[in-house]
Structures are given as structure tokens and as C-alpha cells.
C-alpha positions as CSV (number, residue, x, y, z in Angstrom):
1,X,40.7,93.4,131.6
2,X,42.3,90.1,130.6
3,X,40.2,87.0,130.9
4,X,41.4,83.9,132.7
5,X,41.6,82.0,129.4
6,X,43.8,84.7,127.7
7,X,46.2,84.5,130.8
8,X,46.1,80.8,130.6
9,X,46.9,80.9,126.9
10,X,49.9,83.2,127.5
11,X,51.1,80.9,130.3
12,X,50.7,77.9,128.0
13,X,52.6,79.7,125.3
14,X,55.4,80.6,127.7
15,X,55.5,77.0,128.9
16,X,55.7,75.7,125.3
17,X,58.5,78.1,124.4
18,X,60.3,77.2,127.7
19,X,59.7,73.5,126.9
20,X,61.4,73.8,123.5
21,X,64.4,75.5,125.2
22,X,64.7,73.0,128.0
23,X,64.4,70.0,125.6
24,X,67.7,71.1,124.0
25,X,66.2,72.5,120.8
26,X,68.7,75.0,119.6
27,X,67.3,78.5,119.0
28,X,68.3,78.4,115.3
29,X,66.3,75.2,114.9
30,X,63.1,76.6,116.4
31,X,61.1,78.4,113.7
32,X,58.6,80.9,115.1
33,X,56.2,83.0,113.1
34,X,53.9,85.8,114.1
35,X,50.5,86.9,112.7
36,X,49.0,90.3,113.4
37,X,45.4,89.3,113.8
38,X,44.2,92.9,114.0
39,X,45.7,93.6,110.6
40,X,44.0,90.5,109.1
41,X,40.6,91.6,110.5
42,X,41.2,95.1,109.2
43,X,42.8,94.5,105.8
44,X,41.7,91.2,104.5
45,X,39.1,91.1,101.7
46,X,36.9,88.7,103.6
47,X,36.8,91.0,106.7
48,X,36.0,94.0,104.5
49,X,33.2,91.9,102.7
50,X,31.8,90.9,106.1
51,X,31.7,94.5,107.2
52,X,30.0,95.6,104.0
53,X,27.5,92.7,104.4
54,X,26.7,93.7,108.0
55,X,26.3,97.4,107.0
56,X,23.8,96.4,104.3
57,X,22.0,94.0,106.5
58,X,21.6,96.4,109.4
59,X,21.4,99.9,107.9
60,X,17.6,99.9,107.6
61,X,17.2,99.0,111.3
62,X,19.8,101.4,112.4
63,X,18.0,104.2,110.6
64,X,14.7,103.1,112.2
65,X,16.3,103.3,115.7
66,X,17.8,106.7,114.9
67,X,14.4,107.9,113.8
68,X,12.9,106.7,117.0
69,X,15.5,108.6,119.0
70,X,14.8,111.7,117.1
71,X,11.1,111.4,117.6
72,X,11.6,110.8,121.3
73,X,13.9,113.8,121.6
74,X,11.4,116.0,119.7
75,X,8.5,114.8,121.9
76,X,10.5,115.4,125.0
77,X,11.5,118.9,124.0
78,X,7.9,119.7,123.1
79,X,6.7,118.4,126.5
80,X,9.3,120.4,128.3
81,X,8.1,123.6,126.6
82,X,4.4,122.9,127.1
83,X,4.5,121.3,130.6
84,X,4.2,124.5,132.6
85,X,0.9,125.4,130.8
86,X,-0.7,122.0,130.7
87,X,-3.3,120.9,133.1
88,X,-2.2,118.2,135.6
89,X,-4.2,115.5,133.9
90,X,-2.8,116.2,130.5
91,X,0.8,116.5,131.8
92,X,0.5,113.1,133.5
93,X,-0.9,111.5,130.3
94,X,1.9,113.0,128.2
95,X,4.6,112.0,130.8
96,X,3.3,108.4,130.6
97,X,3.4,108.6,126.8
98,X,7.0,109.7,126.9
99,X,7.9,107.0,129.3
100,X,6.3,104.4,127.1
101,X,7.9,105.8,124.0
102,X,11.3,105.8,125.8
103,X,10.8,102.2,126.9
104,X,10.0,101.2,123.4
105,X,13.0,103.0,122.0
106,X,15.3,101.4,124.6
107,X,13.9,97.9,123.8
108,X,14.4,98.4,120.1
109,X,17.8,99.8,120.5
110,X,18.9,96.9,122.8
111,X,17.4,94.3,120.3
112,X,19.2,96.0,117.5
113,X,22.6,96.0,119.3
114,X,22.1,92.3,120.4
115,X,21.3,91.3,116.8
116,X,24.2,93.3,115.4
117,X,26.6,91.9,117.9
118,X,25.5,88.3,117.2
119,X,25.9,88.7,113.5
120,X,29.3,90.5,113.9
121,X,30.5,87.5,116.0
122,X,29.2,85.1,113.3
123,X,31.0,86.9,110.5
124,X,34.2,87.3,112.7
125,X,34.2,83.6,113.4
126,X,34.0,82.8,109.7
127,X,36.9,85.1,108.9
128,X,38.9,83.7,111.8
129,X,38.3,80.1,110.7
130,X,39.5,80.9,107.2
131,X,42.5,82.9,108.6
132,X,43.5,80.0,110.8
133,X,43.3,77.5,107.9
134,X,45.6,79.8,105.9
135,X,48.0,80.3,108.9
136,X,48.2,76.5,109.2
137,X,49.0,76.1,105.5
138,X,51.7,78.8,105.6
139,X,53.1,77.3,108.8
140,X,53.2,73.8,107.3
141,X,54.6,75.0,103.9
142,X,57.4,77.0,105.6
143,X,58.0,74.5,108.4
144,X,57.3,76.7,111.3
145,X,57.3,75.1,114.8
146,X,55.2,77.7,116.4
147,X,53.0,80.6,115.1
148,X,51.8,83.2,117.6
149,X,49.1,85.8,117.3
150,X,49.8,88.1,120.2
151,X,53.2,89.4,121.4
152,X,54.6,92.4,123.2
153,X,57.4,92.6,120.6
154,X,58.2,90.7,117.5
155,X,61.1,91.0,115.1
156,X,59.6,91.9,111.7
157,X,61.5,89.0,110.0
158,X,59.1,86.6,111.9
159,X,56.0,88.4,110.7
160,X,54.0,86.2,108.3
161,X,50.9,88.4,108.3
162,X,51.4,89.5,104.6
163,X,51.6,85.9,103.5
164,X,48.4,85.1,105.4
165,X,46.7,88.2,103.9
166,X,47.8,87.1,100.4
167,X,46.5,83.6,101.0
168,X,43.2,84.9,102.4
169,X,42.7,87.4,99.6
170,X,43.5,84.9,96.8
171,X,41.3,82.1,98.2
172,X,37.5,82.0,98.6
């Protein structure tokens, strides 16, 4: 589902392009470039480094959450096997223990996901800021009037993604 801001940005982009056309700027005078942001986030060294950093940072916690899930599954299966033979009081106690264990697991899993998503967004923002600086440098050096990041179709001759990737990978 597209957000209102992304629809607004597309309408704004269309208005800008239409504005250039209506101002009498000839098509050959308008230099438009395109950057495939998905490729930059997938192929750039800084994006790969950010992914590696996140994996190292969160691998221990991920293993802990997986271990809790395995413990809960084992305890649940054991309870299912033993429940018919347990006295009512023991069955109730074990059910409560399973509910508490499940609640603890759900909380830790949710906290893990929230922390991971927050860090991913921080790292993504850092990569995007660097990419935007490089995009501006390329646009200014090659005298582009407009650089877009999303399009339904783009002629490959307008694609400057490789130049941006080269700039990202060569700078720190």
C-alpha cells in the first residue's frame, strides 16, 4: 500500500517534469538521471558492511530467542503427552508455567524484533545519506537537471546507478 507521502512525491515529480515542459525547456536540454536505490542497498560495500555489522550485533540474541522457542516447543510437547495422566492440580500448574514461558518468549521475541528494526533503520539511514551525497555529486558533475529514484520504466542510458555505486564503494 502506497503512503500518502509517496503519492505526493510522485505527483510532485510529475508536476516538476510537466513544469519543465511547459516552461519551454526543450527535451534535449533537460538532463534526467535515474538511480536504482534497491541495487545500491543490495550491492554497495557500505550496505553489505551494515548488514554484516547487524548480523554480528544481533546473532547472539537471535540464537537466544531461537533457543527459547525450542524450549517452549519441547515443554509444550511434553505437556501434551503427559497431560492425560497428570492430576488436575499438576496439569493446571504446568499449563500456567507454559503460559508464562510463552509470554516470556513472545516478549523477548518482540523486543528483539523492535531492536533489530531500529538498528536496521539507523544503518539504512546512514547508507542512504551517503548515497544521496554521492548522487548529488554525480548530478552536479554531469550537470543533471533531475535525478529520480523510482520509475515504472527508464531508458538504460539515463541510469547512473553504476556511477553512484562506484562513488560509494570508493569513498568512506
